[in-house]
C-alpha positions as a printed NumPy array, in Angstrom:
array([[   0.   ,   -0.002,    0.001],
       [   2.801,    2.253,    0.213],
       [   2.802,    2.696,   -3.571],
       [  -0.772,    3.85 ,   -3.5  ],
       [  -0.042,    6.086,   -0.519],
       [   2.777,    7.728,   -2.397],
       [   0.528,    8.254,   -5.447],
       [  -2.24 ,    9.803,   -3.353],
       [   0.275,   11.881,   -1.442],
       [   1.656,   13.129,   -4.799],
       [  -1.88 ,   13.935,   -6.023],
       [  -2.551,   15.847,   -2.806],
       [   0.751,   17.725,   -3.165],
       [   0.036,   18.635,   -6.823],
       [  -3.542,   19.744,   -5.927],
       [  -2.195,   21.863,   -3.062],
       [   0.419,   23.403,   -5.396],
       [  -2.264,   24.17 ,   -8.002],
       [  -4.499,   25.769,   -5.35 ],
       [  -1.567,   27.848,   -4.056],
       [  -0.777,   29.029,   -7.637],
       [  -4.447,   29.844,   -8.242],
       [  -4.649,   31.755,   -4.936],
       [  -1.491,   33.717,   -5.787],
       [  -2.985,   34.495,   -9.22 ],
       [  -6.22 ,   35.684,   -7.604],
       [  -4.245,   37.853,   -5.161],
       [  -2.185,   39.358,   -8.011],
       [  -5.338,   39.969,  -10.076],
       [  -7.067,   41.551,   -7.055],
       [  -4.026,   43.811,   -6.527],
       [  -4.077,   44.883,  -10.194],
       [  -7.832,   45.432,   -9.996],
       [  -7.396,   47.522,   -6.826],
       [  -4.752,   49.677,   -8.57 ],
       [  -7.015,   50.135,  -11.614],
       [  -9.969,   51.084,   -9.396],
       [  -7.714,   53.522,   -7.527],
       [  -6.528,   55.076,  -10.82 ],
       [ -10.15 ,   55.236,  -12.043],
       [ -11.22 ,   56.913,   -8.797],
       [  -8.376,   59.446,   -9.147],
       [  -9.342,   60.133,  -12.769],
       [ -13.015,   60.557,  -11.89 ],
       [ -12.042,   62.855,   -9.018],
       [  -9.836,   64.961,  -11.324],
       [ -12.575,   65.217,  -13.926],
       [ -15.38 ,   65.897,  -11.466],
       [ -13.493,   68.415,   -9.329],
       [ -14.004,   71.266,  -11.858],
       [ -17.646,   70.248,  -12.186],
       [ -18.146,   70.443,   -8.428],
       [ -16.278,   73.748,   -8.336],
       [ -18.571,   75.026,  -11.108],
       [ -21.674,   73.774,   -9.272],
       [ -20.428,   75.45 ,   -6.11 ],
       [ -19.952,   78.734,   -7.997],
       [ -23.449,   78.367,   -9.481],
       [ -24.888,   77.807,   -6.022],
       [ -23.116,   80.887,   -4.674],
       [ -24.329,   82.942,   -7.646],
       [ -27.882,   81.673,   -7.171],
       [ -27.731,   82.547,   -3.48 ],
       [ -26.422,   86.027,   -4.316],
       [ -29.111,   86.521,   -6.985],
       [ -31.841,   85.404,   -4.57 ],
       [ -30.542,   87.842,   -1.964],
       [ -30.549,   90.664,   -4.51 ],
       [ -34.059,   89.734,   -5.621],
       [ -35.277,   89.803,   -2.018],
       [ -33.652,   93.213,   -1.529],
       [ -35.291,   94.543,   -4.715],
       [ -38.695,   93.205,   -3.69 ],
       [ -38.313,   94.855,   -0.283],
       [ -37.356,   98.148,   -1.958],
       [ -40.384,   97.971,   -4.26 ],
       [ -42.604,   97.151,   -1.278],
       [ -41.269,  100.178,    0.619],
       [ -41.717,  102.322,   -2.504],
       [ -45.36 ,  101.323,   -2.891],
       [ -46.012,  101.763,    0.834],
       [ -44.511,  105.28 ,    0.707],
       [ -46.486,  106.01 ,   -2.46 ],
       [ -49.723,  104.891,   -0.791],
       [ -49.023,  107.096,    2.243],
       [ -48.24 ,  110.095,    0.027],
       [ -51.389,  109.56 ,   -2.041],
       [ -53.462,  109.394,    1.141],
       [ -51.825,  112.578,    2.406],
       [ -52.432,  114.308,   -0.935],
       [ -56.091,  113.312,   -0.963],
       [ -56.494,  114.439,    2.638],
       [ -54.942,  117.847,    1.925],
       [ -56.968,  118.158,   -1.304],
       [ -60.135,  117.29 ,    0.588],
       [ -59.292,  119.835,    3.257],
       [ -58.531,  122.462,    0.623],
       [ -61.751,  121.759,   -1.263],
       [ -64.161,  121.25 ,    1.647],
       [ -63.258,  124.46 ,    3.474],
       [ -64.246,  126.774,    0.596],
       [ -67.221,  124.544,   -0.263],
       [ -68.535,  124.847,    3.293],
       [ -67.994,  128.585,    3.21 ],
       [ -69.794,  128.809,   -0.152],
       [ -72.677,  126.764,    1.213],
       [ -72.856,  129.038,    4.227],
       [ -72.938,  132.087,    1.93 ],
       [ -75.721,  130.507,   -0.136],
       [ -77.684,  129.671,    3.01 ],
       [ -77.284,  133.29 ,    4.094],
       [ -78.52 ,  134.526,    0.698],
       [ -81.528,  132.215,    0.889],
       [ -82.337,  133.468,    4.351],
       [ -81.999,  137.055,    3.144],
       [ -84.255,  136.387,    0.158],
       [ -86.785,  134.644,    2.379],
       [ -86.707,  137.598,    4.737],
       [ -87.211,  139.999,    1.83 ],
       [ -90.137,  137.975,    0.5  ],
       [ -91.768,  137.762,    3.858],
       [ -91.295,  141.512,    4.267],
       [ -93.065,  142.173,    0.918],
       [ -96.12 ,  140.269,    1.959],
       [ -96.697,  142.859,    4.683],
       [ -97.973,  140.298,    7.019],
       [-100.93 ,  139.353,    4.803],
       [-101.461,  135.736,    4.231],
       [-102.415,  135.001,    0.686],
       [-104.763,  132.147,    0.156],
       [-103.412,  129.581,   -2.147],
       [-105.004,  129.051,   -5.489],
       [-106.516,  125.79 ,   -4.345],
       [-108.336,  127.538,   -1.504],
       [-109.755,  130.133,   -3.936],
       [-111.145,  127.426,   -6.153],
       [-112.602,  125.527,   -3.212],
       [-114.698,  128.55 ,   -2.248],
       [-116.16 ,  128.775,   -5.76 ],
       [-117.036,  125.111,   -5.931],
       [-120.717,  124.314,   -5.486]])
């Protein structure tokens, strides 16, 4: 049995050698793959770095533009608020300027009416004239 033992021992040794060579090959291939992945990652990083820098600049510009837009909207809002206040003040002063003379004119007209009424009542000499309807009622049979 020793011949068969030597044969099996040789087969085991050759199989172990083949497995060791395969494992070394896998380790070498994994090392090469790791280097290629590292080079690919470096290349992607080099190519994407300007893109990220550009996106960062775009974000900063967008933030600046939004800030300017907010400032402009606030300025327009203040402008319209001031305009509304000035319009209200103008209408109030116009109303004051117009109503004062109008009231005075109305007072003058009321005075003239009173004077005319006084003159008319003075012409009647205290006699009461019967109205036309009363005259006709007396003639009605």
